[in-house]
All heavy atoms as TSV, in Angstrom:
chain	resi	resn	atom	element	x	y	z
A	1	MET	N	N	173.433	43.977	133.071
A	1	MET	CA	C	172.053	43.908	132.662
A	1	MET	C	C	171.997	43.370	131.241
A	1	MET	O	O	172.731	43.801	130.376
A	1	MET	CB	C	171.446	45.314	132.733
A	1	MET	CG	C	170.212	45.484	131.925
A	1	MET	SD	S	169.522	47.151	131.801
A	1	MET	CE	C	170.797	48.246	132.249
A	2	LYS	N	N	171.114	42.412	131.031
A	2	LYS	CA	C	170.882	41.879	129.694
A	2	LYS	C	C	169.393	41.925	129.416
A	2	LYS	O	O	168.586	41.702	130.309
A	2	LYS	CB	C	171.367	40.437	129.595
A	2	LYS	CG	C	172.860	40.288	129.710
A	2	LYS	CD	C	173.252	38.852	129.560
A	2	LYS	CE	C	174.744	38.678	129.718
A	2	LYS	NZ	N	175.136	37.286	129.523
A	3	PHE	N	N	169.040	42.234	128.189
A	3	PHE	CA	C	167.640	42.232	127.793
A	3	PHE	C	C	167.547	41.834	126.338
A	3	PHE	O	O	168.534	41.837	125.613
A	3	PHE	CB	C	166.973	43.588	128.038
A	3	PHE	CG	C	167.630	44.725	127.309
A	3	PHE	CD1	C	167.231	45.059	126.023
A	3	PHE	CD2	C	168.623	45.465	127.905
A	3	PHE	CE1	C	167.821	46.104	125.341
A	3	PHE	CE2	C	169.225	46.515	127.234
A	3	PHE	CZ	C	168.822	46.837	125.950
A	4	SER	N	N	166.346	41.485	125.921
A	4	SER	CA	C	166.137	41.037	124.548
A	4	SER	C	C	164.921	41.746	123.964
A	4	SER	O	O	163.867	41.779	124.587
A	4	SER	CB	C	165.918	39.520	124.540
A	4	SER	OG	O	165.635	39.071	123.250
A	5	VAL	N	N	165.105	42.343	122.783
A	5	VAL	CA	C	164.004	42.990	122.051
A	5	VAL	C	C	164.201	42.709	120.567
A	5	VAL	O	O	165.289	42.342	120.129
A	5	VAL	CB	C	163.941	44.515	122.272
A	5	VAL	CG1	C	163.592	44.863	123.687
A	5	VAL	CG2	C	165.218	45.181	121.857
A	6	GLU	N	N	163.158	42.907	119.804
A	6	GLU	CA	C	163.269	42.772	118.351
A	6	GLU	C	C	164.199	43.864	117.817
A	6	GLU	O	O	164.136	45.016	118.256
A	6	GLU	CB	C	161.897	42.912	117.696
A	6	GLU	CG	C	160.991	41.733	117.897
A	6	GLU	CD	C	161.453	40.509	117.131
A	6	GLU	OE1	O	162.010	40.653	116.027
A	6	GLU	OE2	O	161.266	39.407	117.659
A	7	ARG	N	N	165.030	43.505	116.886
A	7	ARG	CA	C	165.978	44.462	116.293
A	7	ARG	C	C	165.253	45.661	115.690
A	7	ARG	O	O	165.662	46.802	115.851
A	7	ARG	CB	C	166.813	43.765	115.228
A	7	ARG	CG	C	167.848	44.664	114.595
A	7	ARG	CD	C	168.596	43.950	113.513
A	7	ARG	NE	N	169.250	42.789	114.070
A	7	ARG	CZ	C	170.523	42.485	113.870
A	7	ARG	NH1	N	171.264	43.231	113.099
A	7	ARG	NH2	N	171.045	41.416	114.413
A	8	SER	N	N	164.152	45.408	114.986
A	8	SER	CA	C	163.418	46.501	114.342
A	8	SER	C	C	162.812	47.448	115.377
A	8	SER	O	O	162.798	48.663	115.168
A	8	SER	CB	C	162.332	45.959	113.421
A	8	SER	OG	O	161.394	45.190	114.148
A	9	ASP	N	N	162.332	46.913	116.506
A	9	ASP	CA	C	161.794	47.767	117.569
A	9	ASP	C	C	162.878	48.650	118.169
A	9	ASP	O	O	162.674	49.836	118.420
A	9	ASP	CB	C	161.154	46.925	118.682
A	9	ASP	CG	C	159.829	46.314	118.273
A	9	ASP	OD1	O	159.247	46.766	117.265
A	9	ASP	OD2	O	159.378	45.381	118.965
A	10	MET	N	N	164.051	48.063	118.391
A	10	MET	CA	C	165.157	48.835	118.957
A	10	MET	C	C	165.630	49.893	117.964
A	10	MET	O	O	165.919	51.026	118.350
A	10	MET	CB	C	166.304	47.894	119.333
A	10	MET	CG	C	167.380	48.550	120.121
A	10	MET	SD	S	166.746	49.068	121.724
A	10	MET	CE	C	168.251	49.201	122.631
A	11	ALA	N	N	165.686	49.559	116.693
A	11	ALA	CA	C	166.102	50.519	115.667
A	11	ALA	C	C	165.143	51.699	115.608
A	11	ALA	O	O	165.569	52.852	115.512
A	11	ALA	CB	C	166.192	49.840	114.308
A	12	LYS	N	N	163.838	51.439	115.696
A	12	LYS	CA	C	162.843	52.511	115.687
A	12	LYS	C	C	163.011	53.409	116.900
A	12	LYS	O	O	162.953	54.634	116.796
A	12	LYS	CB	C	161.428	51.945	115.673
A	12	LYS	CG	C	161.006	51.350	114.363
A	12	LYS	CD	C	159.605	50.780	114.477
A	12	LYS	CE	C	159.249	49.931	113.290
A	12	LYS	NZ	N	157.946	49.267	113.442
A	13	ALA	N	N	163.203	52.793	118.062
A	13	ALA	CA	C	163.363	53.560	119.297
A	13	ALA	C	C	164.616	54.431	119.244
A	13	ALA	O	O	164.583	55.613	119.602
A	13	ALA	CB	C	163.419	52.619	120.492
A	14	LEU	N	N	165.724	53.871	118.790
A	14	LEU	CA	C	166.960	54.641	118.696
A	14	LEU	C	C	166.856	55.753	117.658
A	14	LEU	O	O	167.397	56.841	117.849
A	14	LEU	CB	C	168.133	53.715	118.379
A	14	LEU	CG	C	168.521	52.761	119.510
A	14	LEU	CD1	C	169.569	51.765	119.028
A	14	LEU	CD2	C	169.013	53.524	120.722
A	15	SER	N	N	166.145	55.503	116.594
A	15	SER	CA	C	165.929	56.529	115.583
A	15	SER	C	C	165.117	57.686	116.163
A	15	SER	O	O	165.401	58.855	115.901
A	15	SER	CB	C	165.211	55.931	114.380
A	15	SER	OG	O	164.910	56.913	113.450
A	16	THR	N	N	164.114	57.348	116.954
A	16	THR	CA	C	163.260	58.373	117.563
A	16	THR	C	C	164.049	59.256	118.524
A	16	THR	O	O	164.024	60.480	118.418
A	16	THR	CB	C	162.086	57.717	118.322
A	16	THR	OG1	O	161.312	56.969	117.388
A	16	THR	CG2	C	161.214	58.751	118.991
A	17	VAL	N	N	164.757	58.648	119.476
A	17	VAL	CA	C	165.480	59.457	120.461
A	17	VAL	C	C	166.738	60.080	119.877
A	17	VAL	O	O	167.229	61.080	120.388
A	17	VAL	CB	C	165.827	58.653	121.738
A	17	VAL	CG1	C	164.582	58.188	122.431
A	17	VAL	CG2	C	166.763	57.526	121.450
A	18	GLY	N	N	167.247	59.526	118.803
A	18	GLY	CA	C	168.439	60.083	118.167
A	18	GLY	C	C	168.252	61.491	117.646
A	18	GLY	O	O	169.214	62.226	117.458
A	19	ARG	N	N	167.010	61.899	117.464
A	19	ARG	CA	C	166.743	63.272	116.997
A	19	ARG	C	C	167.203	64.321	117.998
A	19	ARG	O	O	167.475	65.456	117.628
A	19	ARG	CB	C	165.251	63.447	116.748
A	19	ARG	CG	C	164.751	62.613	115.621
A	19	ARG	CD	C	163.278	62.865	115.403
A	19	ARG	NE	N	162.699	61.614	114.942
A	19	ARG	CZ	C	161.448	61.288	115.068
A	19	ARG	NH1	N	160.612	62.112	115.643
A	19	ARG	NH2	N	161.008	60.142	114.626
A	20	ALA	N	N	167.259	63.953	119.279
A	20	ALA	CA	C	167.652	64.921	120.306
A	20	ALA	C	C	169.147	64.891	120.585
A	20	ALA	O	O	169.636	65.705	121.349
A	20	ALA	CB	C	166.886	64.649	121.599
A	21	VAL	N	N	169.881	63.972	119.981
A	21	VAL	CA	C	171.323	63.879	120.211
A	21	VAL	C	C	172.032	64.836	119.276
A	21	VAL	O	O	171.919	64.735	118.063
A	21	VAL	CB	C	171.832	62.434	120.000
A	21	VAL	CG1	C	173.343	62.383	120.162
A	21	VAL	CG2	C	171.157	61.483	120.960
A	22	SER	N	N	172.755	65.756	119.860
A	22	SER	CA	C	173.460	66.757	119.071
A	22	SER	C	C	174.813	66.232	118.614
A	22	SER	O	O	175.559	65.651	119.394
A	22	SER	CB	C	173.675	68.021	119.903
A	22	SER	OG	O	174.406	68.971	119.167
A	23	SER	N	N	175.126	66.425	117.362
A	23	SER	CA	C	176.430	66.001	116.855
A	23	SER	C	C	177.472	67.112	117.006
A	23	SER	O	O	178.656	66.873	116.840
A	23	SER	CB	C	176.323	65.593	115.394
A	23	SER	OG	O	175.877	66.692	114.628
A	24	ARG	N	N	177.033	68.310	117.335
A	24	ARG	CA	C	177.949	69.453	117.477
A	24	ARG	C	C	177.778	70.107	118.834
A	24	ARG	O	O	177.312	71.233	118.941
A	24	ARG	CB	C	177.663	70.484	116.399
A	24	ARG	CG	C	177.872	69.955	115.026
A	24	ARG	CD	C	177.642	71.031	114.000
A	24	ARG	NE	N	177.501	70.412	112.703
A	24	ARG	CZ	C	176.668	70.812	111.784
A	24	ARG	NH1	N	175.894	71.835	111.994
A	24	ARG	NH2	N	176.609	70.190	110.634
A	25	THR	N	N	178.162	69.410	119.871
A	25	THR	CA	C	178.038	69.965	121.207
A	25	THR	C	C	179.389	70.000	121.892
A	25	THR	O	O	180.270	69.205	121.589
A	25	THR	CB	C	177.041	69.152	122.067
A	25	THR	OG1	O	176.912	69.771	123.337
A	25	THR	CG2	C	177.489	67.726	122.247
A	26	THR	N	N	179.542	70.946	122.804
A	26	THR	CA	C	180.761	71.016	123.604
A	26	THR	C	C	180.568	70.316	124.939
A	26	THR	O	O	181.492	70.229	125.731
A	26	THR	CB	C	181.162	72.482	123.850
A	26	THR	OG1	O	180.075	73.146	124.495
A	26	THR	CG2	C	181.491	73.174	122.556
A	27	ILE	N	N	179.358	69.816	125.176
A	27	ILE	CA	C	179.049	69.104	126.411
A	27	ILE	C	C	178.879	67.624	126.069
A	27	ILE	O	O	177.874	67.232	125.477
A	27	ILE	CB	C	177.774	69.674	127.068
A	27	ILE	CG1	C	177.929	71.177	127.285
A	27	ILE	CG2	C	177.486	68.955	128.386
A	27	ILE	CD1	C	176.651	71.866	127.712
A	28	PRO	N	N	179.840	66.781	126.412
A	28	PRO	CA	C	179.834	65.370	125.986
A	28	PRO	C	C	178.576	64.578	126.360
A	28	PRO	O	O	178.179	63.691	125.619
A	28	PRO	CB	C	181.066	64.784	126.674
A	28	PRO	CG	C	181.953	65.944	126.916
A	28	PRO	CD	C	181.037	67.116	127.160
A	29	ILE	N	N	177.928	64.878	127.462
A	29	ILE	CA	C	176.760	64.098	127.868
A	29	ILE	C	C	175.628	64.210	126.850
A	29	ILE	O	O	174.796	63.315	126.728
A	29	ILE	CB	C	176.280	64.499	129.285
A	29	ILE	CG1	C	175.295	63.484	129.850
A	29	ILE	CG2	C	175.666	65.887	129.276
A	29	ILE	CD1	C	175.862	62.123	130.125
A	30	PHE	N	N	175.583	65.266	126.077
A	30	PHE	CA	C	174.527	65.438	125.080
A	30	PHE	C	C	174.801	64.677	123.786
A	30	PHE	O	O	174.058	64.777	122.824
A	30	PHE	CB	C	174.277	66.916	124.803
A	30	PHE	CG	C	173.730	67.639	125.999
A	30	PHE	CD1	C	174.311	68.805	126.447
A	30	PHE	CD2	C	172.636	67.144	126.686
A	30	PHE	CE1	C	173.813	69.464	127.550
A	30	PHE	CE2	C	172.130	67.795	127.793
A	30	PHE	CZ	C	172.722	68.960	128.231
A	31	GLU	N	N	175.865	63.895	123.766
A	31	GLU	CA	C	176.152	63.012	122.637
A	31	GLU	C	C	175.702	61.587	122.934
A	31	GLU	O	O	175.978	60.685	122.158
A	31	GLU	CB	C	177.653	63.010	122.349
A	31	GLU	CG	C	178.193	64.353	121.914
A	31	GLU	CD	C	179.701	64.339	121.769
A	31	GLU	OE1	O	180.344	63.365	122.179
A	31	GLU	OE2	O	180.241	65.325	121.247
A	32	CYS	N	N	175.025	61.373	124.055
A	32	CYS	CA	C	174.708	60.023	124.529
A	32	CYS	C	C	173.205	59.749	124.566
A	32	CYS	O	O	172.389	60.660	124.556
A	32	CYS	CB	C	175.260	59.840	125.938
A	32	CYS	SG	S	177.033	60.062	126.038
A	33	ILE	N	N	172.896	58.462	124.631
A	33	ILE	CA	C	171.530	57.978	124.807
A	33	ILE	C	C	171.527	57.119	126.065
A	33	ILE	O	O	172.412	56.283	126.249
A	33	ILE	CB	C	171.083	57.146	123.590
A	33	ILE	CG1	C	170.953	58.052	122.365
A	33	ILE	CG2	C	169.770	56.433	123.862
A	33	ILE	CD1	C	170.663	57.322	121.077
A	34	LEU	N	N	170.544	57.312	126.943
A	34	LEU	CA	C	170.417	56.542	128.172
A	34	LEU	C	C	169.399	55.428	127.963
A	34	LEU	O	O	168.264	55.687	127.542
A	34	LEU	CB	C	169.950	57.445	129.321
A	34	LEU	CG	C	169.652	56.752	130.655
A	34	LEU	CD1	C	170.928	56.137	131.232
A	34	LEU	CD2	C	169.024	57.724	131.625
A	35	ILE	N	N	169.801	54.186	128.245
A	35	ILE	CA	C	168.912	53.028	128.136
A	35	ILE	C	C	168.777	52.415	129.517
A	35	ILE	O	O	169.779	52.070	130.149
A	35	ILE	CB	C	169.469	51.980	127.144
A	35	ILE	CG1	C	169.641	52.599	125.760
A	35	ILE	CG2	C	168.551	50.762	127.090
A	35	ILE	CD1	C	170.339	51.699	124.767
A	36	THR	N	N	167.528	52.293	130.008
A	36	THR	CA	C	167.262	51.668	131.301
A	36	THR	C	C	166.188	50.604	131.148
A	36	THR	O	O	165.403	50.633	130.204
A	36	THR	CB	C	166.779	52.706	132.343
A	36	THR	OG1	O	165.605	53.348	131.855
A	36	THR	CG2	C	167.844	53.752	132.623
A	37	THR	N	N	166.164	49.649	132.084
A	37	THR	CA	C	165.116	48.631	132.095
A	37	THR	C	C	164.496	48.574	133.480
A	37	THR	O	O	165.180	48.732	134.490
A	37	THR	CB	C	165.651	47.229	131.733
A	37	THR	OG1	O	166.591	46.825	132.714
A	37	THR	CG2	C	166.272	47.205	130.366
A	38	GLU	N	N	163.187	48.372	133.511
A	38	GLU	CA	C	162.472	48.229	134.770
A	38	GLU	C	C	161.109	47.613	134.481
A	38	GLU	O	O	160.413	48.044	133.558
A	38	GLU	CB	C	162.290	49.592	135.439
A	38	GLU	CG	C	161.656	49.512	136.801
A	38	GLU	CD	C	161.563	50.863	137.487
A	38	GLU	OE1	O	161.933	51.890	136.888
A	38	GLU	OE2	O	161.102	50.884	138.623
A	39	ASN	N	N	160.736	46.618	135.270
A	39	ASN	CA	C	159.428	45.967	135.133
A	39	ASN	C	C	159.138	45.527	133.698
A	39	ASN	O	O	158.083	45.799	133.153
A	39	ASN	CB	C	158.313	46.879	135.634
A	39	ASN	CG	C	158.468	47.212	137.092
A	39	ASN	OD1	O	158.934	46.402	137.871
A	39	ASN	ND2	N	158.102	48.415	137.464
A	40	GLU	N	N	160.107	44.858	133.083
A	40	GLU	CA	C	159.971	44.335	131.716
A	40	GLU	C	C	159.701	45.417	130.669
A	40	GLU	O	O	159.039	45.192	129.658
A	40	GLU	CB	C	158.901	43.247	131.667
A	40	GLU	CG	C	159.254	42.056	132.523
A	40	GLU	CD	C	158.270	40.919	132.397
A	40	GLU	OE1	O	157.450	40.934	131.475
A	40	GLU	OE2	O	158.344	40.003	133.227
A	41	LYS	N	N	160.188	46.626	130.924
A	41	LYS	CA	C	160.044	47.729	129.980
A	41	LYS	C	C	161.403	48.399	129.795
A	41	LYS	O	O	162.114	48.650	130.763
A	41	LYS	CB	C	159.025	48.737	130.520
A	41	LYS	CG	C	158.735	49.876	129.566
A	41	LYS	CD	C	157.554	50.685	130.055
A	41	LYS	CE	C	158.028	51.933	130.715
A	41	LYS	NZ	N	156.938	52.831	131.103
A	42	ILE	N	N	161.758	48.666	128.557
A	42	ILE	CA	C	163.006	49.347	128.236
A	42	ILE	C	C	162.672	50.800	127.933
A	42	ILE	O	O	161.795	51.088	127.124
A	42	ILE	CB	C	163.684	48.709	127.018
A	42	ILE	CG1	C	164.007	47.243	127.312
A	42	ILE	CG2	C	164.939	49.480	126.631
A	42	ILE	CD1	C	164.394	46.468	126.092
A	43	THR	N	N	163.364	51.726	128.597
A	43	THR	CA	C	163.164	53.148	128.367
A	43	THR	C	C	164.451	53.723	127.779
A	43	THR	O	O	165.536	53.469	128.291
A	43	THR	CB	C	162.807	53.869	129.680
A	43	THR	OG1	O	161.651	53.253	130.243
A	43	THR	CG2	C	162.535	55.344	129.445
A	44	ILE	N	N	164.301	54.491	126.699
A	44	ILE	CA	C	165.446	55.087	126.014
A	44	ILE	C	C	165.234	56.596	126.000
A	44	ILE	O	O	164.183	57.077	125.593
A	44	ILE	CB	C	165.567	54.529	124.584
A	44	ILE	CG1	C	165.635	52.998	124.639
A	44	ILE	CG2	C	166.784	55.113	123.883
A	44	ILE	CD1	C	165.490	52.342	123.305
A	45	LYS	N	N	166.249	57.345	126.464
A	45	LYS	CA	C	166.125	58.802	126.610
A	45	LYS	C	C	167.322	59.508	125.983
A	45	LYS	O	O	168.431	58.991	125.986
A	45	LYS	CB	C	166.086	59.193	128.089
A	45	LYS	CG	C	165.006	58.546	128.892
A	45	LYS	CD	C	165.131	58.922	130.350
A	45	LYS	CE	C	164.100	58.206	131.195
A	45	LYS	NZ	N	164.221	58.553	132.608
A	46	SER	N	N	167.078	60.716	125.503
A	46	SER	CA	C	168.161	61.587	125.046
A	46	SER	C	C	167.705	63.043	125.164
A	46	SER	O	O	166.517	63.330	125.241
A	46	SER	CB	C	168.563	61.270	123.604
A	46	SER	OG	O	167.506	61.564	122.724
A	47	SER	N	N	168.677	63.957	125.188
A	47	SER	CA	C	168.359	65.380	125.329
A	47	SER	C	C	169.486	66.220	124.737
A	47	SER	O	O	170.622	65.776	124.657
A	47	SER	CB	C	168.188	65.731	126.806
A	47	SER	OG	O	167.938	67.107	126.950
A	48	ASP	N	N	169.139	67.440	124.343
A	48	ASP	CA	C	170.159	68.387	123.878
A	48	ASP	C	C	169.953	69.766	124.493
A	48	ASP	O	O	170.311	70.769	123.907
A	48	ASP	CB	C	170.168	68.470	122.349
A	48	ASP	CG	C	168.951	69.185	121.789
A	48	ASP	OD1	O	168.017	69.477	122.558
A	48	ASP	OD2	O	168.933	69.452	120.585
A	49	THR	N	N	169.382	69.864	125.633
A	49	THR	CA	C	169.005	71.057	126.411
A	49	THR	C	C	167.771	71.773	125.872
A	49	THR	O	O	167.084	72.426	126.613
A	49	THR	CB	C	170.150	72.089	126.568
A	49	THR	OG1	O	170.432	72.704	125.333
A	49	THR	CG2	C	171.378	71.484	127.176
A	50	GLU	N	N	167.488	71.653	124.596
A	50	GLU	CA	C	166.284	72.265	124.033
A	50	GLU	C	C	165.170	71.252	123.836
A	50	GLU	O	O	163.995	71.589	123.862
A	50	GLU	CB	C	166.602	72.919	122.687
A	50	GLU	CG	C	167.538	74.095	122.798
A	50	GLU	CD	C	167.859	74.685	121.440
A	50	GLU	OE1	O	167.199	74.343	120.452
A	50	GLU	OE2	O	168.783	75.501	121.378
A	51	MET	N	N	165.543	69.998	123.620
A	51	MET	CA	C	164.569	68.946	123.344
A	51	MET	C	C	164.930	67.723	124.175
A	51	MET	O	O	166.107	67.387	124.326
A	51	MET	CB	C	164.613	68.585	121.851
A	51	MET	CG	C	163.681	67.484	121.470
A	51	MET	SD	S	163.527	67.193	119.682
A	51	MET	CE	C	165.168	67.332	119.059
A	52	TYR	N	N	163.914	67.056	124.729
A	52	TYR	CA	C	164.100	65.853	125.530
A	52	TYR	C	C	163.183	64.782	124.958
A	52	TYR	O	O	161.979	64.998	124.859
A	52	TYR	CB	C	163.749	66.163	126.991
A	52	TYR	CG	C	164.146	65.106	127.973
A	52	TYR	CD1	C	165.474	64.933	128.329
A	52	TYR	CD2	C	163.196	64.284	128.553
A	52	TYR	CE1	C	165.854	63.974	129.243
A	52	TYR	CE2	C	163.564	63.317	129.472
A	52	TYR	CZ	C	164.895	63.173	129.819
A	52	TYR	OH	O	165.259	62.210	130.722
A	53	VAL	N	N	163.722	63.648	124.538
A	53	VAL	CA	C	162.930	62.597	123.900
A	53	VAL	C	C	163.003	61.322	124.737
A	53	VAL	O	O	164.093	60.902	125.139
A	53	VAL	CB	C	163.417	62.313	122.466
A	53	VAL	CG1	C	162.593	61.219	121.826
A	53	VAL	CG2	C	163.380	63.578	121.622
A	54	ILE	N	N	161.843	60.721	124.995
A	54	ILE	CA	C	161.755	59.457	125.726
A	54	ILE	C	C	160.875	58.512	124.926
A	54	ILE	O	O	159.828	58.907	124.424
A	54	ILE	CB	C	161.109	59.652	127.109
A	54	ILE	CG1	C	161.881	60.664	127.945
A	54	ILE	CG2	C	161.017	58.318	127.853
A	54	ILE	CD1	C	161.193	61.033	129.237
A	55	THR	N	N	161.285	57.261	124.817
A	55	THR	CA	C	160.457	56.229	124.203
A	55	THR	C	C	160.618	54.957	125.008
A	55	THR	O	O	161.634	54.768	125.678
A	55	THR	CB	C	160.807	56.009	122.712
A	55	THR	OG1	O	159.851	55.134	122.133
A	55	THR	CG2	C	162.194	55.456	122.536
A	56	SER	N	N	159.624	54.095	124.964
A	56	SER	CA	C	159.665	52.837	125.714
A	56	SER	C	C	159.272	51.677	124.822
A	56	SER	O	O	158.472	51.825	123.906
A	56	SER	CB	C	158.704	52.892	126.901
A	56	SER	OG	O	159.084	53.890	127.799
A	57	ARG	N	N	159.822	50.515	125.133
A	57	ARG	CA	C	159.493	49.270	124.448
A	57	ARG	C	C	159.396	48.181	125.491
A	57	ARG	O	O	160.068	48.224	126.514
A	57	ARG	CB	C	160.583	48.878	123.437
A	57	ARG	CG	C	160.800	49.876	122.319
A	57	ARG	CD	C	159.643	49.820	121.329
A	57	ARG	NE	N	159.885	50.627	120.166
A	57	ARG	CZ	C	159.356	51.815	119.973
A	57	ARG	NH1	N	158.588	52.352	120.874
A	57	ARG	NH2	N	159.592	52.477	118.860
A	58	SER	N	N	158.584	47.172	125.224
A	58	SER	CA	C	158.485	46.020	126.117
A	58	SER	C	C	159.597	45.036	125.818
A	58	SER	O	O	159.953	44.833	124.662
A	58	SER	CB	C	157.141	45.314	125.935
A	58	SER	OG	O	156.097	46.150	126.329
A	59	GLU	N	N	160.128	44.428	126.871
A	59	GLU	CA	C	161.134	43.392	126.696
A	59	GLU	C	C	160.453	42.103	126.277
A	59	GLU	O	O	159.339	41.826	126.675
A	59	GLU	CB	C	161.862	43.124	128.009
A	59	GLU	CG	C	162.748	44.242	128.462
A	59	GLU	CD	C	163.485	43.866	129.726
A	59	GLU	OE1	O	163.985	42.732	129.798
A	59	GLU	OE2	O	163.535	44.700	130.625
A	60	GLU	N	N	161.138	41.319	125.482
A	60	GLU	CA	C	160.625	39.997	125.130
A	60	GLU	C	C	160.898	39.016	126.253
A	60	GLU	O	O	160.092	38.180	126.581
A	60	GLU	CB	C	161.299	39.480	123.872
A	60	GLU	CG	C	160.884	40.218	122.635
A	60	GLU	CD	C	161.565	39.660	121.425
A	60	GLU	OE1	O	162.419	38.769	121.552
A	60	GLU	OE2	O	161.243	40.127	120.335
A	61	ARG	N	N	162.090	39.154	126.851
A	61	ARG	CA	C	162.517	38.194	127.861
A	61	ARG	C	C	163.621	38.837	128.662
A	61	ARG	O	O	164.484	39.510	128.131
A	61	ARG	CB	C	163.009	36.959	127.114
A	61	ARG	CG	C	163.892	36.044	127.848
A	61	ARG	CD	C	164.311	34.909	126.923
A	61	ARG	NE	N	165.020	35.401	125.772
A	61	ARG	CZ	C	166.303	35.145	125.516
A	61	ARG	NH1	N	166.976	34.382	126.320
A	61	ARG	NH2	N	166.884	35.629	124.455
A	62	ARG	N	N	163.606	38.669	129.945
A	62	ARG	CA	C	164.648	39.238	130.800
A	62	ARG	C	C	165.657	38.150	131.153
A	62	ARG	O	O	165.274	37.073	131.578
A	62	ARG	CB	C	164.046	39.814	132.065
A	62	ARG	CG	C	165.065	40.567	132.846
A	62	ARG	CD	C	164.394	41.540	133.765
A	62	ARG	NE	N	165.426	42.406	134.290
A	62	ARG	CZ	C	165.360	43.699	134.322
A	62	ARG	NH1	N	164.305	44.301	133.866
A	62	ARG	NH2	N	166.318	44.404	134.828
A	63	VAL	N	N	166.941	38.453	130.977
A	63	VAL	CA	C	168.000	37.498	131.258
A	63	VAL	C	C	168.947	38.114	132.271
A	63	VAL	O	O	169.481	39.175	132.036
A	63	VAL	CB	C	168.797	37.139	129.971
A	63	VAL	CG1	C	169.891	36.150	130.278
A	63	VAL	CG2	C	167.859	36.642	128.888
A	64	GLY	N	N	169.160	37.469	133.405
A	64	GLY	CA	C	170.113	37.915	134.408
A	64	GLY	C	C	169.804	39.127	135.155
A	64	GLY	O	O	169.162	40.002	135.143
């Protein structure tokens, strides 16, 4: 999967969902961020069992 977005938009989105990523967890999945694309929209999610954060951005152009 390839997608294109403005760097500043992606940085804002990652900053937003990064609040839910725990740096001190014994469960490795809670150290990750999930990025998906569908219908020209990028969705970024993260969770730490207490907080779940989702944000979306529009793609500029879809490639492949």
